[in-house]
C-alpha positions in Angstrom: 0.0 0.0 0.0 1.4 3.4 -1.0 1.7 6.2 1.7 -1.2 8.6 1.7 1.1 11.6 0.9 2.6 9.8 -2.2 1.2 10.9 -5.6 1.9 8.3 -8.3 2.2 9.3 -12.0 3.6 7.9 -15.2 4.9 9.2 -18.5 6.8 8.2 -21.6 9.8 9.2 -23.7 8.2 8.6 -27.1 10.7 8.3 -30.0 10.5 7.9 -33.7 13.1 7.5 -36.5 12.9 9.9 -39.5 15.1 9.9 -42.6 16.4 6.4 -41.8 18.6 7.4 -38.9 17.5 10.6 -37.1 15.8 10.1 -33.8 13.2 12.5 -32.6 11.5 12.7 -29.2 8.0 14.0 -28.3 7.6 16.9 -26.0 4.6 18.9 -24.8 4.1 22.5 -23.7 2.0 23.1 -20.5 0.2 26.4 -20.3 -0.1 26.5 -16.5 3.7 26.2 -16.0 4.9 27.6 -19.4 7.3 24.7 -19.7 8.3 22.0 -22.1 8.4 18.4 -20.7 7.7 14.8 -21.6 4.0 13.7 -21.5 3.0 12.4 -18.1 0.1 12.5 -15.6 -1.3 11.1 -12.4 -2.6 7.6 -12.1 -6.4 6.9 -12.0 -8.0 4.8 -9.3 -7.4 1.1 -10.0 -5.1 1.8 -12.8 -1.6 0.3 -13.4 1.3 2.6 -14.1 2.0 1.4 -17.6 -1.6 2.0 -18.5 -1.3 5.5 -17.0 1.7 6.3 -19.2 -0.2 5.2 -22.4 -3.4 7.0 -21.4 -1.8 10.3 -20.4 0.3 10.4 -23.5 -2.8 9.9 -25.7 -4.7 12.6 -23.7 -1.9 15.1 -24.0 -0.7 14.5 -27.5 -3.4 12.6 -29.4 -1.0 9.8 -30.1 -1.4 6.1 -29.3 1.8 4.5 -28.1 3.2 1.1 -27.0 5.7 0.8 -24.3 9.3 -0.5 -24.4 11.8 -0.7 -21.6 11.2 1.1 -18.3 13.3 4.2 -17.6 13.8 6.4 -14.5 11.4 6.6 -11.6 11.7 10.2 -10.3 10.6 11.6 -6.9 10.3 15.2 -5.9 8.4 17.2 -3.3 5.1 18.9 -4.0 4.6 22.5 -3.1 1.2 21.4 -1.5 3.0 18.8 0.6 3.8 15.2 0.0 5.9 13.6 -2.7 5.2 12.9 -6.4 6.7 9.7 -7.9 6.8 9.5 -11.7 7.6 6.3 -13.6 8.8 6.6 -17.2 8.9 4.2 -20.1 10.6 4.3 -23.5 7.8 4.2 -26.1 7.0 4.3 -29.8 4.0 5.7 -31.6 1.5 3.2 -32.9 1.9 4.6 -36.4 4.3 7.1 -38.0 3.8 9.7 -35.3 1.9 12.2 -37.4 0.5 14.8 -35.1 -3.1 16.0 -35.3 -3.1 17.8 -32.0 -5.8 20.2 -30.8 -4.7 22.6 -28.0 -6.4 22.3 -24.6 -6.5 24.3 -21.5 -3.6 22.2 -20.2 -1.4 21.4 -23.2 -1.0 24.2 -25.8 1.6 22.6 -28.1 3.1 19.2 -29.0 6.2 18.8 -31.2 8.9 16.3 -32.3 12.4 17.4 -31.4 15.6 16.0 -32.8 17.5 14.0 -30.1 20.5 16.3 -30.0 18.2 19.3 -29.4 16.0 17.8 -26.7 18.1 18.6 -23.7 18.0 22.3 -24.6 14.3 22.1 -25.3 13.3 20.6 -21.9 12.7 23.0 -19.0 13.8 20.8 -16.1 16.9 18.9 -15.1 14.8 16.0 -13.8 13.5 15.5 -17.4 17.1 15.7 -18.6 17.9 12.8 -16.2 15.1 10.8 -18.0 16.6 11.8 -21.3 20.0 10.5 -20.2 18.4 7.2 -19.4 17.0 7.0 -22.9 20.3 7.9 -24.6 22.1 5.2 -22.6 19.9 2.7 -24.4 21.1 3.7 -27.9 24.5 2.0 -28.2 23.0 -1.4 -27.6 19.8 -0.6 -29.5 17.9 -1.4 -26.3 15.4 1.3 -27.2 14.3 -1.2 -29.9 13.7 -4.0 -27.4 10.5 -6.1 -28.0 8.3 -7.1 -25.0 7.7 -10.8 -24.2 5.1 -11.2 -21.5 5.0 -14.4 -19.4 1.7 -14.7 -17.7 0.4 -17.2 -15.1 -3.3 -17.9 -15.7 -5.9 -16.1 -13.6 -7.7 -17.6 -10.6 -9.4 -20.9 -11.6 -12.2 -22.9 -10.0 -11.3 -25.3 -7.2 -9.6 -28.5 -8.5 -11.1 -30.6 -5.7 -14.6 -29.6 -6.7 -14.1 -29.8 -10.4 -15.7 -32.9 -12.0 -14.2 -34.1 -15.2 -11.1 -33.4 -17.3 -8.9 -30.9 -15.5 -7.9 -29.4 -18.8 -11.4 -28.1 -19.1 -11.5 -26.5 -15.7 -12.6 -22.9 -16.0 -11.8 -19.6 -14.3 -13.6 -18.6 -11.1 -15.5 -15.4 -11.1 -12.5 -13.6 -9.7 -10.4 -15.0 -12.5 -12.8 -13.8 -15.1 -12.5 -10.3 -13.6 -8.7 -10.5 -13.6 -8.7 -11.5 -17.3 -10.7 -8.4 -18.2 -8.3 -6.2 -16.1 -5.4 -7.7 -18.1 -6.6 -6.1 -21.3 -5.4 -2.5 -20.9 -2.1 -3.8 -19.4 -1.4 -6.0 -22.4 -2.5 -3.2 -24.8 0.0 -0.9 -23.2 2.8 -3.0 -24.5 1.3 -3.4 -28.0 1.0 -7.2 -27.8 0.2 -8.8 -31.2 1.0 -12.5 -30.7 -1.0 -14.5 -28.1 0.3 -18.0 -27.1 -1.4 -20.2 -24.5 -1.6 -23.6 -23.0 -4.6 -25.3 -24.5 -6.2 -25.7 -21.0 -9.4 -23.7 -20.7 -8.3 -21.7 -17.7 -5.3 -20.4 -19.7 -7.3 -19.7 -22.8 -9.9 -17.8 -20.8 -7.2 -15.7 -19.2 -6.0 -14.3 -22.6 -9.3 -14.5 -24.5 -10.6 -11.0 -23.6 -7.3 -9.4 -24.8 -7.2 -11.5 -28.0 -10.8 -10.5 -28.7 -10.0 -6.8 -28.1 -7.3 -6.8 -30.8 -8.9 -9.4 -33.1 -6.0 -11.9 -33.0 -6.1 -15.7 -32.8 -4.7 -17.5 -29.8 -1.9 -20.0 -30.7 -2.6 -23.0 -28.5 0.3 -25.1 -27.4 -0.4 -28.5 -25.7 3.3 -28.6 -24.8 2.7 -25.7 -22.3 -0.2 -27.6 -20.5 0.2 -28.9 -17.0 -0.4 -32.4 -18.2 1.9 -32.5 -21.3 4.7 -30.1 -20.6 8.2 -31.5 -20.6 11.6 -29.8 -20.5 11.9 -30.5 -24.2 8.5 -29.1 -25.3 9.0 -26.0 -23.0 12.5 -25.4 -24.2 11.3 -25.5 -27.8 8.6 -23.0 -27.1 11.1 -20.8 -25.1 13.4 -20.7 -28.1 10.6 -19.6 -30.4 9.4 -17.0 -28.0 12.8 -15.4 -27.5 13.4 -15.4 -31.3 10.1 -13.9 -32.2 10.2 -10.3 -33.4 6.6 -9.5 -32.4 5.4 -8.3 -29.0 4.1 -11.5 -27.5 2.2 -12.8 -24.4 2.4 -16.5 -23.3 0.1 -17.9 -20.7 0.7 -21.1 -18.8 0.6 -22.8 -15.4 2.5 -22.6 -12.1 4.2 -26.0 -12.5 5.3 -25.2 -16.0 6.7 -21.7 -15.3 9.9 -22.9 -13.6 10.8 -24.9 -16.7 10.0 -22.0 -19.0 12.1 -19.5 -17.0 15.0 -22.0 -16.8 14.9 -22.5 -20.6 15.1 -18.7 -20.9 17.9 -18.4 -18.3 15.7 -16.1 -16.2 15.4 -16.3 -12.5 11.9 -17.6 -11.6 9.9 -14.7 -10.1 7.3 -17.1 -8.6 4.3 -15.5 -10.3 1.0 -15.4 -8.5 -2.2 -16.1 -10.3 -2.8 -13.5 -13.1 0.6 -11.9 -12.4 3.0 -11.3 -15.3 6.6 -10.5 -16.0 7.5 -8.3 -19.0 10.8 -9.4 -20.5 12.2 -6.8 -22.9 14.4 -8.6 -25.4 16.8 -7.4 -28.0 17.5 -10.2 -30.4 17.5 -13.2 -28.0 18.9 -11.2 -25.0 16.6 -9.9 -22.2 17.8 -6.4 -21.4 15.1 -5.4 -18.9 12.2 -6.9 -16.9 9.2 -5.7 -14.9 6.5 -7.4 -12.8 2.8 -6.4 -12.8 -0.5 -7.4 -11.4 -3.6 -6.7 -13.5 
């Protein structure tokens, strides 16, 4: 539980490439403060910070974005008392980044700025710290990292009370609610490939998201609790790490240690409906983050 005097917020360093090599970053002008800064804003009740970063960027700039690796988490005192904590992500626009911005009472201008001119354009040293975080990603091309999300299925109905094939055991009411809450979180990372154990409780966990983006779920019996072996899981892990698309894979608690071992990732002991985002560049994981729906 967060302290009562802690205000949570999130934002994004949104980048695009123009002319083949030139990187530009997105900045906004706030009328109230007469400053230039990265898009950001306060969290809504019940919202997760990655979702906040995407929503606030869309509200302030009109651009849809998808998140990449996490950047700085800044803290600074508020003049009204308490502390504000802002989490930032590297992000890319959903399309080419064409602006169709309409000024509001909060944001009066939005513009793309060449990377080498961004430090001078920003009004605050705190934002320049976030900029430094972003520029440190460039030599290893980590700003291009692709998210791979590993997800433990949502809360299922009791195994002891279930009659019949355990593969067909469904989600409990709580699990169905968790599956719906996963939708904006997966959307924040621009997930386009959905892979799941063929067990019903896993399929139901990712089904609301797959429906929301109109993609098919790739079913893998080799990720099921009954049929998973180190060989089948290692084969799937190799495919997942080599895939160039933002991907989510949903499986079971007993299968997860084999999957993480095949990826050479320390097992985070995921709870039901919890996920880990593995940001991969080629087949190397360069950053990771844990989230609940």
